VOKELO-623651 format. One record per residue: residue in three letters; z negated, y negated, x negated of N, C-alpha, C in turn; chain. Coordinates in nm, 4 decimals. Layout:
# residues N
+------+----------+----------+----------+----------+----------+----------+----------+----------+----------+-------+
! nunu !     n.pz !     n.py !     n.px !    ca.pz !    ca.py !    ca.px !     c.pz !     c.py !     c.px ! vexti !
+------+----------+----------+----------+----------+----------+----------+----------+----------+----------+-------+
!  Ala !        Z !        Y !        X !        Z !        Y !        X !        Z !        Y !        X !     A !
...
+------+----------+----------+----------+----------+----------+----------+----------+----------+----------+-------+
# end
This chain:
# residues 119
+------+----------+----------+----------+----------+----------+----------+----------+----------+----------+-------+
! nunu !     n.pz !     n.py !     n.px !    ca.pz !    ca.py !    ca.px !     c.pz !     c.py !     c.px ! vexti !
+------+----------+----------+----------+----------+----------+----------+----------+----------+----------+-------+
!  Met !   1.4947 !  -0.1442 !  -0.8029 !   1.4675 !  -0.0019 !  -0.8170 !   1.3572 !   0.0266 !  -0.9193 !     A !
!  Arg !   1.3166 !  -0.0763 !  -0.9920 !   1.2087 !  -0.0553 !  -1.0883 !   1.0825 !  -0.0044 !  -1.0206 !     A !
!  Thr !   1.0573 !  -0.0541 !  -0.8991 !   0.9375 !  -0.0110 !  -0.8272 !   0.9417 !   0.1395 !  -0.8048 !     A !
!  Asn !   1.0590 !   0.1915 !  -0.7654 !   1.0722 !   0.3355 !  -0.7445 !   1.0438 !   0.4121 !  -0.8727 !     A !
!  Glu !   1.0964 !   0.3624 !  -0.9846 !   1.0754 !   0.4309 !  -1.1117 !   0.9277 !   0.4315 !  -1.1495 !     A !
!  Lys !   0.8612 !   0.3169 !  -1.1324 !   0.7186 !   0.3091 !  -1.1638 !   0.6381 !   0.4029 !  -1.0748 !     A !
!  Leu !   0.6723 !   0.4059 !  -0.9465 !   0.5996 !   0.4919 !  -0.8540 !   0.6200 !   0.6381 !  -0.8909 !     A !
!  Asn !   0.7435 !   0.6755 !  -0.9224 !   0.7685 !   0.8144 !  -0.9589 !   0.6937 !   0.8517 !  -1.0861 !     A !
!  Glu !   0.6764 !   0.7564 !  -1.1784 !   0.5946 !   0.7824 !  -1.2969 !   0.4498 !   0.8084 !  -1.2566 !     A !
!  Lys !   0.3992 !   0.7298 !  -1.1610 !   0.2624 !   0.7505 !  -1.1134 !   0.2491 !   0.8862 !  -1.0453 !     A !
!  Leu !   0.3536 !   0.9251 !  -0.9725 !   0.3481 !   1.0538 !  -0.9034 !   0.3455 !   1.1699 !  -1.0026 !     A !
!  Leu !   0.3958 !   1.1467 !  -1.1245 !   0.3892 !   1.2513 !  -1.2269 !   0.2443 !   1.2891 !  -1.2569 !     A !
!  Asp !   0.1542 !   1.1924 !  -1.2387 !   0.0125 !   1.2209 !  -1.2596 !  -0.0406 !   1.3180 !  -1.1549 !     A !
!  Ile !   0.0211 !   1.3179 !  -1.0369 !  -0.0249 !   1.4022 !  -0.9268 !   0.0409 !   1.5398 !  -0.9319 !     A !
!  Tyr !   0.1696 !   1.5416 !  -0.9638 !   0.2462 !   1.6662 !  -0.9591 !   0.2795 !   1.7131 !  -1.0994 !     A !
!  Ser !   0.2539 !   1.8394 !  -1.1278 !   0.2716 !   1.8912 !  -1.2629 !   0.4164 !   1.9255 !  -1.2964 !     A !
!  Glu !   0.4910 !   1.9733 !  -1.1999 !   0.6288 !   2.0150 !  -1.2251 !   0.7268 !   1.9056 !  -1.1857 !     A !
!  Pro !   0.8292 !   1.8791 !  -1.2703 !   0.9296 !   1.7784 !  -1.2340 !   0.9976 !   1.8078 !  -1.1006 !     A !
!  Ser !   1.0103 !   1.9349 !  -1.0654 !   1.0747 !   1.9702 !  -0.9382 !   0.9887 !   1.9285 !  -0.8185 !     A !
!  Asp !   0.8603 !   1.8991 !  -0.8437 !   0.7711 !   1.8570 !  -0.7355 !   0.7834 !   1.7085 !  -0.7032 !     A !
!  Ile !   0.8548 !   1.6321 !  -0.7884 !   0.8685 !   1.4885 !  -0.7656 !   0.9556 !   1.4676 !  -0.6424 !     A !
!  Pro !   0.9117 !   1.3821 !  -0.5512 !   0.9888 !   1.3599 !  -0.4287 !   1.1192 !   1.2869 !  -0.4562 !     A !
!  Pro !   1.2112 !   1.2922 !  -0.3613 !   1.3351 !   1.2162 !  -0.3752 !   1.3013 !   1.0677 !  -0.3868 !     A !
!  Pro !   1.3948 !   0.9864 !  -0.4350 !   1.3660 !   0.8431 !  -0.4472 !   1.3140 !   0.7854 !  -0.3158 !     A !
!  Leu !   1.2148 !   0.7006 !  -0.3283 !   1.1534 !   0.6385 !  -0.2117 !   1.2111 !   0.4990 !  -0.1919 !     A !
!  Thr !   1.2065 !   0.4506 !  -0.0687 !   1.2495 !   0.3132 !  -0.0432 !   1.1440 !   0.2186 !  -0.0995 !     A !
!  Ile !   1.1819 !   0.0930 !  -0.1200 !   1.0873 !  -0.0064 !  -0.1703 !   0.9681 !  -0.0179 !  -0.0753 !     A !
!  Phe !   0.9949 !  -0.0164 !   0.0549 !   0.8870 !  -0.0287 !   0.1529 !   0.7916 !   0.0903 !   0.1430 !     A !
!  Glu !   0.8463 !   0.2102 !   0.1284 !   0.7613 !   0.3290 !   0.1122 !   0.6774 !   0.3174 !  -0.0144 !     A !
!  Cys !   0.7390 !   0.2645 !  -0.1204 !   0.6653 !   0.2456 !  -0.2457 !   0.5483 !   0.1505 !  -0.2263 !     A !
!  Arg !   0.5729 !   0.0414 !  -0.1553 !   0.4676 !  -0.0576 !  -0.1322 !   0.3509 !   0.0053 !  -0.0560 !     A !
!  Leu !   0.3821 !   0.0781 !   0.0505 !   0.2750 !   0.1371 !   0.1308 !   0.2034 !   0.2481 !   0.0551 !     A !
!  Leu !   0.2776 !   0.3263 !  -0.0222 !   0.2124 !   0.4309 !  -0.1002 !   0.1204 !   0.3689 !  -0.2052 !     A !
!  Glu !   0.1623 !   0.2568 !  -0.2622 !   0.0763 !   0.1891 !  -0.3598 !  -0.0534 !   0.1428 !  -0.2936 !     A !
!  Leu !  -0.0449 !   0.0939 !  -0.1701 !  -0.1667 !   0.0552 !  -0.0981 !  -0.2574 !   0.1762 !  -0.0794 !     A !
!  Ile !  -0.1990 !   0.2895 !  -0.0441 !  -0.2770 !   0.4122 !  -0.0255 !  -0.3435 !   0.4509 !  -0.1575 !     A !
!  Arg !  -0.2660 !   0.4470 !  -0.2652 !  -0.3193 !   0.4873 !  -0.3956 !  -0.4315 !   0.3944 !  -0.4424 !     A !
!  Arg !  -0.4285 !   0.2699 !  -0.3990 !  -0.5338 !   0.1755 !  -0.4358 !  -0.6584 !   0.1952 !  -0.3499 !     A !
!  Gly !  -0.6521 !   0.2840 !  -0.2519 !  -0.7677 !   0.3103 !  -0.1677 !  -0.7944 !   0.1998 !  -0.0679 !     A !
!  Tyr !  -0.6888 !   0.1335 !  -0.0237 !  -0.7045 !   0.0237 !   0.0714 !  -0.7750 !   0.0721 !   0.1970 !     A !
!  Asn !  -0.8654 !  -0.0098 !   0.2497 !  -0.9357 !   0.0225 !   0.3738 !  -0.8434 !  -0.0138 !   0.4897 !     A !
!  Phe !  -0.7971 !   0.0852 !   0.5623 !  -0.6944 !   0.0638 !   0.6629 !  -0.7470 !   0.0285 !   0.8014 !     A !
!  Glu !  -0.8718 !  -0.0170 !   0.8094 !  -0.9220 !  -0.0628 !   0.9386 !  -0.8514 !  -0.1934 !   0.9733 !     A !
!  Ala !  -0.8022 !  -0.2026 !   1.0955 !  -0.7355 !  -0.3265 !   1.1383 !  -0.8332 !  -0.4424 !   1.1270 !     A !
!  Gly !  -0.7852 !  -0.5517 !   1.0745 !  -0.8701 !  -0.6693 !   1.0626 !  -0.9552 !  -0.6725 !   0.9376 !     A !
!  Lys !  -0.9538 !  -0.5649 !   0.8603 !  -1.0316 !  -0.5627 !   0.7362 !  -0.9577 !  -0.6443 !   0.6314 !     A !
!  Thr !  -1.0189 !  -0.7487 !   0.5813 !  -0.9514 !  -0.8352 !   0.4854 !  -0.9669 !  -0.7816 !   0.3443 !     A !
!  Asn !  -0.8765 !  -0.8232 !   0.2585 !  -0.8721 !  -0.7709 !   0.1236 !  -0.8108 !  -0.8766 !   0.0325 !     A !
!  Ala !  -0.8730 !  -0.9037 !  -0.0810 !  -0.8221 !  -1.0045 !  -0.1737 !  -0.7232 !  -0.9454 !  -0.2737 !     A !
!  Asp !  -0.6837 !  -0.8225 !  -0.2547 !  -0.5939 !  -0.7546 !  -0.3472 !  -0.4638 !  -0.8332 !  -0.3639 !     A !
!  Pro !  -0.4279 !  -0.8693 !  -0.4881 !  -0.3041 !  -0.9453 !  -0.5094 !  -0.1796 !  -0.8689 !  -0.4655 !     A !
!  Phe !  -0.1902 !  -0.7362 !  -0.4577 !  -0.0756 !  -0.6571 !  -0.4120 !  -0.0379 !  -0.6940 !  -0.2687 !     A !
!  Leu !  -0.1387 !  -0.7160 !  -0.1835 !  -0.1111 !  -0.7575 !  -0.0457 !  -0.0479 !  -0.8960 !  -0.0436 !     A !
!  Arg !  -0.0965 !  -0.9845 !  -0.1301 !  -0.0389 !  -1.1183 !  -0.1376 !   0.1096 !  -1.1092 !  -0.1728 !     A !
!  Arg !   0.1407 !  -1.0235 !  -0.2693 !   0.2802 !  -1.0081 !  -0.3112 !   0.3660 !  -0.9559 !  -0.1969 !     A !
!  Met !   0.3142 !  -0.8592 !  -0.1220 !   0.3906 !  -0.8083 !  -0.0070 !   0.4190 !  -0.9201 !   0.0922 !     A !
!  Asn !   0.3189 !  -1.0044 !   0.1185 !   0.3364 !  -1.1160 !   0.2113 !   0.4413 !  -1.2125 !   0.1580 !     A !
!  Glu !   0.4335 !  -1.2444 !   0.0300 !   0.5273 !  -1.3385 !  -0.0304 !   0.6684 !  -1.2816 !  -0.0384 !     A !
!  Glu !   0.6801 !  -1.1490 !  -0.0437 !   0.8120 !  -1.0860 !  -0.0479 !   0.8772 !  -1.0825 !   0.0896 !     A !
!  Gly !   0.8054 !  -1.1279 !   0.1913 !   0.8655 !  -1.1358 !   0.3238 !   0.8156 !  -1.0336 !   0.4236 !     A !
!  Tyr !   0.7205 !  -0.9502 !   0.3848 !   0.6653 !  -0.8519 !   0.4784 !   0.5579 !  -0.9186 !   0.5647 !     A !
!  Val !   0.5920 !  -1.0335 !   0.6238 !   0.4914 !  -1.1119 !   0.6961 !   0.4471 !  -1.0462 !   0.8264 !     A !
!  Glu !   0.5290 !  -0.9584 !   0.8826 !   0.4869 !  -0.8874 !   1.0038 !   0.3947 !  -0.7714 !   0.9692 !     A !
!  Ile !   0.3929 !  -0.7337 !   0.8426 !   0.3133 !  -0.6208 !   0.7965 !   0.1822 !  -0.6691 !   0.7345 !     A !
!  Val !   0.1911 !  -0.7740 !   0.6534 !   0.0740 !  -0.8301 !   0.5865 !   0.0630 !  -0.9767 !   0.6245 !     A !
!  Glu !  -0.0501 !  -1.0130 !   0.6838 !  -0.0678 !  -1.1519 !   0.7257 !  -0.1677 !  -1.2236 !   0.6362 !     A !
!  Lys !  -0.1493 !  -1.3542 !   0.6266 !  -0.2382 !  -1.4386 !   0.5473 !  -0.3562 !  -1.4805 !   0.6344 !     A !
!  Val !  -0.4759 !  -1.4740 !   0.5783 !  -0.5968 !  -1.5145 !   0.6495 !  -0.6681 !  -1.6172 !   0.5624 !     A !
!  Val !  -0.6981 !  -1.7324 !   0.6183 !  -0.7661 !  -1.8375 !   0.5426 !  -0.9063 !  -1.8569 !   0.5986 !     A !
!  Phe !  -1.0050 !  -1.8546 !   0.5098 !  -1.1432 !  -1.8782 !   0.5495 !  -1.1845 !  -2.0170 !   0.5042 !     A !
!  Lys !  -1.2620 !  -2.0859 !   0.5866 !  -1.3085 !  -2.2198 !   0.5496 !  -1.4115 !  -2.2118 !   0.4379 !     A !
!  Lys !  -1.4895 !  -2.1055 !   0.4372 !  -1.5926 !  -2.0875 !   0.3353 !  -1.5317 !  -2.0221 !   0.2121 !     A !
!  Asn !  -1.5713 !  -2.0687 !   0.0959 !  -1.5290 !  -2.0013 !  -0.0265 !  -1.6042 !  -1.8696 !  -0.0382 !     A !
!  Val !  -1.5384 !  -1.7708 !  -0.0935 !  -1.5984 !  -1.6390 !  -0.1069 !  -1.6309 !  -1.6148 !  -0.2538 !     A !
!  Val !  -1.7537 !  -1.5799 !  -0.2834 !  -1.7969 !  -1.5560 !  -0.4205 !  -1.7209 !  -1.4369 !  -0.4782 !     A !
!  Gly !  -1.6792 !  -1.4493 !  -0.6020 !  -1.6107 !  -1.3394 !  -0.6683 !  -1.4600 !  -1.3442 !  -0.6554 !     A !
!  Val !  -1.4075 !  -1.4349 !  -0.5746 !  -1.2624 !  -1.4478 !  -0.5604 !  -1.2192 !  -1.5657 !  -0.6464 !     A !
!  Pro !  -1.1303 !  -1.5424 !  -0.7443 !  -1.0918 !  -1.6497 !  -0.8358 !  -1.0104 !  -1.7591 !  -0.7677 !     A !
!  Glu !  -1.0175 !  -1.8798 !  -0.8250 !  -0.9299 !  -1.9881 !  -0.7805 !  -0.7882 !  -1.9448 !  -0.8158 !     A !
!  Pro !  -0.6825 !  -1.9796 !  -0.7456 !  -0.6824 !  -2.0627 !  -0.6257 !  -0.6941 !  -1.9814 !  -0.4971 !     A !
!  Tyr !  -0.7426 !  -1.8564 !  -0.5064 !  -0.7424 !  -1.7688 !  -0.3895 !  -0.8715 !  -1.7729 !  -0.3104 !     A !
!  Arg !  -0.9636 !  -1.8604 !  -0.3454 !  -1.0877 !  -1.8680 !  -0.2689 !  -1.0569 !  -1.9044 !  -0.1254 !     A !
!  Gly !  -1.1106 !  -1.8259 !  -0.0370 !  -1.0902 !  -1.8524 !   0.1048 !  -0.9569 !  -1.8049 !   0.1572 !     A !
!  Leu !  -0.8748 !  -1.7438 !   0.0708 !  -0.7423 !  -1.6982 !   0.1121 !  -0.7345 !  -1.5469 !   0.0934 !     A !
!  Phe !  -0.7112 !  -1.4759 !   0.2018 !  -0.7056 !  -1.3305 !   0.1975 !  -0.5813 !  -1.2814 !   0.2706 !     A !
!  Tyr !  -0.5526 !  -1.1554 !   0.2537 !  -0.4391 !  -1.0930 !   0.3211 !  -0.4878 !  -0.9641 !   0.3845 !     A !
!  Gln !  -0.4270 !  -0.9279 !   0.4954 !  -0.4656 !  -0.8038 !   0.5621 !  -0.3437 !  -0.7435 !   0.6300 !     A !
!  Leu !  -0.3505 !  -0.6140 !   0.6511 !  -0.2451 !  -0.5470 !   0.7266 !  -0.2593 !  -0.5842 !   0.8729 !     A !
!  Thr !  -0.1471 !  -0.6110 !   0.9372 !  -0.1476 !  -0.6383 !   1.0807 !  -0.1504 !  -0.5056 !   1.1553 !     A !
!  Glu !  -0.1638 !  -0.5114 !   1.2885 !  -0.1565 !  -0.3879 !   1.3685 !  -0.0221 !  -0.3194 !   1.3440 !     A !
!  Lys !   0.0851 !  -0.3996 !   1.3398 !   0.2182 !  -0.3440 !   1.3137 !   0.2224 !  -0.2804 !   1.1745 !     A !
!  Gly !   0.1532 !  -0.3432 !   1.0793 !   0.1468 !  -0.2889 !   0.9444 !   0.0765 !  -0.1550 !   0.9400 !     A !
!  Leu !  -0.0315 !  -0.1430 !   1.0164 !  -0.1040 !  -0.0158 !   1.0221 !  -0.0173 !   0.0941 !   1.0825 !     A !
!  Lys !   0.0564 !   0.0597 !   1.1892 !   0.1451 !   0.1588 !   1.2517 !   0.2575 !   0.1975 !   1.1566 !     A !
!  Ala !   0.3115 !   0.0972 !   1.0854 !   0.4176 !   0.1247 !   0.9879 !   0.3657 !   0.2161 !   0.8781 !     A !
!  Leu !   0.2419 !   0.1932 !   0.8382 !   0.1828 !   0.2762 !   0.7346 !   0.1701 !   0.4207 !   0.7814 !     A !
!  Glu !   0.1228 !   0.4406 !   0.9037 !   0.1079 !   0.5764 !   0.9573 !   0.2427 !   0.6470 !   0.9633 !     A !
!  Thr !   0.3445 !   0.5760 !   1.0127 !   0.4785 !   0.6343 !   1.0228 !   0.5327 !   0.6663 !   0.8846 !     A !
!  Thr !   0.5184 !   0.5713 !   0.7936 !   0.5687 !   0.5910 !   0.6578 !   0.4947 !   0.7052 !   0.5900 !     A !
!  Tyr !   0.3660 !   0.7169 !   0.6144 !   0.2912 !   0.8263 !   0.5534 !   0.3455 !   0.9609 !   0.5979 !     A !
!  Arg !   0.3792 !   0.9717 !   0.7271 !   0.4359 !   1.0984 !   0.7755 !   0.5658 !   1.1300 !   0.7017 !     A !
!  Ile !   0.6487 !   1.0271 !   0.6816 !   0.7745 !   1.0467 !   0.6088 !   0.7457 !   1.0861 !   0.4643 !     A !
!  Leu !   0.6515 !   1.0153 !   0.4023 !   0.6160 !   1.0455 !   0.2636 !   0.5603 !   1.1864 !   0.2502 !     A !
!  Arg !   0.4801 !   1.2258 !   0.3468 !   0.4202 !   1.3589 !   0.3415 !   0.5288 !   1.4657 !   0.3391 !     A !
!  Glu !   0.6348 !   1.4434 !   0.4175 !   0.7456 !   1.5389 !   0.4158 !   0.8173 !   1.5351 !   0.2819 !     A !
!  Lys !   0.8407 !   1.4142 !   0.2307 !   0.9112 !   1.4016 !   0.1033 !   0.8308 !   1.4612 !  -0.0114 !     A !
!  Ile !   0.7004 !   1.4444 !  -0.0058 !   0.6149 !   1.4882 !  -0.1153 !   0.5612 !   1.6295 !  -0.0910 !     A !
!  His !   0.5925 !   1.6858 !   0.0233 !   0.5505 !   1.8224 !   0.0579 !   0.3984 !   1.8378 !   0.0567 !     A !
!  Leu !   0.3305 !   1.7474 !   0.1232 !   0.1848 !   1.7551 !   0.1270 !   0.1332 !   1.8469 !   0.2373 !     A !
!  Gly !   0.2245 !   1.9016 !   0.3145 !   0.1818 !   1.9900 !   0.4216 !   0.0903 !   1.9199 !   0.5190 !     A !
!  Glu !  -0.0254 !   1.9784 !   0.5439 !  -0.1188 !   1.9221 !   0.6409 !  -0.2205 !   1.8276 !   0.5769 !     A !
!  Ser !  -0.1985 !   1.7909 !   0.4517 !  -0.2945 !   1.7038 !   0.3833 !  -0.3101 !   1.5704 !   0.4535 !     A !
!  Asn !  -0.4225 !   1.5128 !   0.4313 !  -0.4567 !   1.3826 !   0.4872 !  -0.4120 !   1.2744 !   0.3897 !     A !
!  Trp !  -0.3774 !   1.1521 !   0.4382 !  -0.3323 !   1.0461 !   0.3477 !  -0.4353 !   1.0123 !   0.2418 !     A !
!  Lys !  -0.5634 !   1.0350 !   0.2710 !  -0.6670 !   1.0028 !   0.1731 !  -0.6536 !   1.0896 !   0.0480 !     A !
!  Asp !  -0.5895 !   1.2063 !   0.0616 !  -0.5698 !   1.2933 !  -0.0540 !  -0.4877 !   1.2249 !  -0.1623 !     A !
!  Leu !  -0.4032 !   1.1309 !  -0.1225 !  -0.3183 !   1.0631 !  -0.2201 !  -0.3976 !   0.9714 !  -0.3117 !     A !
!  Thr !  -0.5171 !   0.9338 !  -0.2719 !  -0.5956 !   0.8406 !  -0.3525 !  -0.6775 !   0.9116 !  -0.4591 !     A !
!  Lys !  -0.6788 !   1.0436 !  -0.4569 !  -0.7597 !   1.1193 !  -0.5538 !  -0.6901 !   1.1273 !  -0.6882 !     A !
+------+----------+----------+----------+----------+----------+----------+----------+----------+----------+-------+
# end
């Protein structure tokens, strides 16, 4: 539940009144909202070296985040992650869209776009 507490603390930055804080979120919702807040590029197949995606994969969300290994080392990626990336799968993208709709209701964003959460 620590993840929920940390996320709700982050949401305090967005919402001024304590009554605006959404009900407790599931761990999965927290993970996806964190990806949104990090400004993740949600194009299918877009790779990302973000350690947060690696953690999701290692936590067992393998149908949501897949491991991608490149034969070529990529400049700027520290060892031991050179050539190793993670990306959202098609199922992960759909899960994100569904979860965002749920989050939007919980957070009362009305007709706002998910990109608004990254501001």
